[in-house]
C-alpha positions in Angstrom: 48.1 -113.8 66.3 50.6 -115.1 68.8 54.3 -114.9 69.7 56.1 -118.3 70.1 59.3 -119.2 71.8 61.6 -118.5 68.9 60.6 -114.8 68.5 58.1 -115.2 65.7 54.8 -113.5 65.1 52.4 -115.5 63.0 48.8 -116.4 62.3 47.2 -119.1 64.4 45.2 -122.1 63.3 47.6 -123.0 60.5 47.1 -126.8 61.2 43.7 -126.6 59.5 44.9 -124.8 56.4 45.1 -126.5 53.0 48.4 -126.0 51.1 48.5 -124.2 47.8 51.5 -125.5 45.8 53.1 -124.0 42.8 53.7 -127.2 40.8 56.3 -125.5 38.6 58.6 -124.8 41.5 59.1 -128.0 43.5 60.1 -127.5 47.1 62.7 -130.3 47.4 65.5 -129.6 49.9 69.2 -129.6 49.1 71.6 -130.3 51.9 74.5 -127.9 52.3 77.0 -130.8 53.1 79.0 -131.2 49.9 80.0 -134.7 48.9 83.4 -134.4 47.1 82.6 -137.5 45.1 79.0 -136.6 44.1 78.8 -136.6 40.3 76.5 -133.5 40.2 78.9 -131.4 42.2 80.3 -128.5 40.0 83.1 -127.5 42.4 86.6 -128.1 41.1 88.2 -129.4 44.3 91.6 -130.2 42.7 91.9 -126.6 41.4 91.1 -125.1 44.8 93.6 -127.5 46.5 96.3 -126.5 44.0 95.6 -122.8 44.6 95.8 -123.2 48.4 99.1 -124.9 48.1 100.3 -121.9 46.0 99.1 -119.5 48.6 100.9 -121.4 51.4 104.1 -121.4 49.4 103.7 -117.7 48.5 103.6 -116.7 52.2 106.6 -118.7 53.0 105.0 -121.9 54.4 105.7 -125.5 53.6 102.5 -127.1 52.4 104.1 -130.6 52.8 104.7 -130.3 56.5 102.5 -132.5 58.8 100.1 -129.7 60.0 99.4 -128.5 56.4 99.3 -131.7 54.4 95.5 -131.9 54.5 94.8 -128.2 54.6 94.3 -127.7 50.8 91.6 -130.4 50.8 90.0 -129.0 53.9 89.8 -125.5 52.4 88.4 -126.9 49.2 85.6 -128.6 51.1 85.0 -125.4 53.1 84.6 -123.3 50.0 82.2 -125.9 48.5 80.1 -125.6 51.6 80.3 -121.8 52.0 79.4 -121.2 48.3 76.8 -123.9 48.0 74.2 -121.3 47.3 75.7 -120.2 44.0 74.0 -123.0 42.0 70.8 -123.2 44.0 67.4 -121.5 43.7 66.4 -120.3 47.2 63.0 -119.2 45.9 61.9 -122.9 45.7 61.5 -122.8 49.5 58.6 -120.4 49.1 56.7 -122.6 46.6 54.4 -124.2 49.1 52.0 -121.7 50.7 48.8 -121.9 52.7 45.6 -120.0 52.0 44.9 -117.8 55.0 42.6 -114.9 55.6 45.2 -113.0 57.6 46.5 -109.5 56.7 48.7 -108.4 59.6 52.4 -108.6 60.0 54.2 -111.9 60.0 57.7 -111.6 61.5 60.6 -113.9 62.1 63.4 -112.4 64.0 67.0 -113.3 64.8 67.7 -115.7 61.9 71.4 -116.5 62.3 73.6 -116.7 59.2 77.2 -116.7 58.0 78.1 -115.4 54.6 81.4 -114.5 52.8 82.4 -111.0 51.9 83.4 -111.0 48.2 86.0 -108.3 48.7 88.4 -110.2 51.0 86.8 -113.7 51.1 86.4 -113.4 54.8 83.2 -114.3 56.7 80.6 -111.9 58.0 78.1 -113.3 60.5 74.9 -112.0 62.1 71.1 -112.1 62.2 68.4 -111.4 59.7 64.9 -110.2 60.6 62.1 -110.8 58.0 58.6 -109.4 58.0 55.9 -109.5 55.4 52.2 -108.5 55.0 50.4 -111.5 53.4 47.9 -111.2 50.5 45.7 -114.2 51.2 48.5 -116.7 51.6 51.3 -117.5 54.2 54.4 -119.6 54.1 55.9 -122.0 56.6 58.0 -119.9 59.0 61.0 -122.2 58.6 61.0 -121.5 54.9 62.0 -117.9 55.5 65.0 -119.1 57.5 65.9 -121.5 54.7 65.9 -118.7 52.2 68.3 -116.7 54.4 70.6 -119.7 54.9 70.8 -120.4 51.2 71.2 -116.9 49.9 74.0 -116.4 52.5 76.0 -119.3 50.9 77.5 -117.0 48.3 80.4 -114.5 48.0 78.7 -111.1 48.3 78.2 -107.9 50.1 75.6 -107.5 52.9 73.6 -105.0 50.9 73.0 -107.5 48.1 72.1 -110.3 50.6 69.5 -108.0 52.1 67.9 -107.0 48.8 68.0 -110.5 47.4 66.0 -111.9 50.4 63.5 -109.0 50.2 63.0 -109.4 46.4 62.4 -113.2 46.7 59.7 -112.8 49.4 58.0 -110.0 47.6 57.9 -111.8 44.3 57.2 -115.4 45.4 54.5 -114.5 48.0 53.0 -111.5 46.3 53.3 -109.8 49.7 51.7 -106.4 50.2 54.8 -105.4 52.2 58.2 -106.8 52.9 60.8 -105.7 55.4 64.2 -107.3 55.8 66.8 -106.0 58.3 70.2 -107.6 58.5 72.8 -106.9 61.2 76.3 -108.5 61.1 79.9 -108.3 62.1 82.5 -108.3 59.3 85.8 -110.0 60.0 87.4 -108.1 57.1 86.8 -105.0 59.4 87.5 -106.6 62.8 90.6 -108.8 62.2 92.4 -106.8 59.5 92.7 -103.3 58.1 91.0 -100.9 60.6 90.7 -103.7 63.2 87.6 -102.5 65.0 86.1 -105.5 67.0 82.5 -104.9 68.1 81.5 -102.8 65.0 78.2 -103.7 63.5 76.8 -103.2 60.1 73.0 -102.8 59.6 71.2 -102.9 56.3 67.5 -102.8 55.4 65.2 -103.4 52.5 61.6 -102.2 52.5 59.0 -103.2 49.9 55.4 -102.3 49.3 53.5 -100.8 52.3 56.6 -100.9 54.5 58.3 -98.5 52.0 55.4 -96.2 51.2 53.4 -96.0 54.5 55.4 -94.4 57.4 53.0 -95.9 60.0 53.5 -99.5 58.7 57.2 -98.9 58.5 57.3 -97.7 62.1 55.2 -100.6 63.3 57.4 -103.3 61.7 60.6 -101.6 62.9 59.2 -101.4 66.4 58.5 -105.1 66.4 62.0 -105.9 65.0 63.6 -103.7 67.6 61.5 -104.9 70.5 63.6 -106.7 73.2 63.0 -110.5 73.3 60.6 -111.3 76.1 
């Protein structure tokens, strides 16, 4: 076991492993950049642009002035990018696994993300920490970050994001234990309403041994909370 430069704990000697691939779940990658002219794109850009113009007019602005002329189109592209995860299947990133006789904790910390609060359509940003106990197979470390990135591209609450990531890892990897801890700042709380900059929301989801075994839970939380060296 080793700790690398990006705060991960993982089994060594993975280069010699042979991949085990679930053929029913291809691991092709989908870019988050959204091409407005792509025929497969299901986002209604024109409808979003029209709605943005209505909002600008409703607050007393002139959507035809120079500074706002292209704003509706920009906002439409932004929503297409921010909500790109709605039509995707993030579990596909966990399809390719490696047989490995390793049964200790695998942890990837400080996975940055940006999601959108479904209550006010304002962003919340932060970090996710993911740990799991393998059951004879491990997954590429970057795939855990891809799952977080894709799940985050949806309107949602932080609690749902946390549970969604934990459920995917437990189901797709048949992990004996899964721990997901998410910490983030919500702009709907810092820039409006109560206006409390610096406030932080933490959520967690525990599965398997991390939920039922107090010692395992304490161990993984200790690793997550350990200061980066």
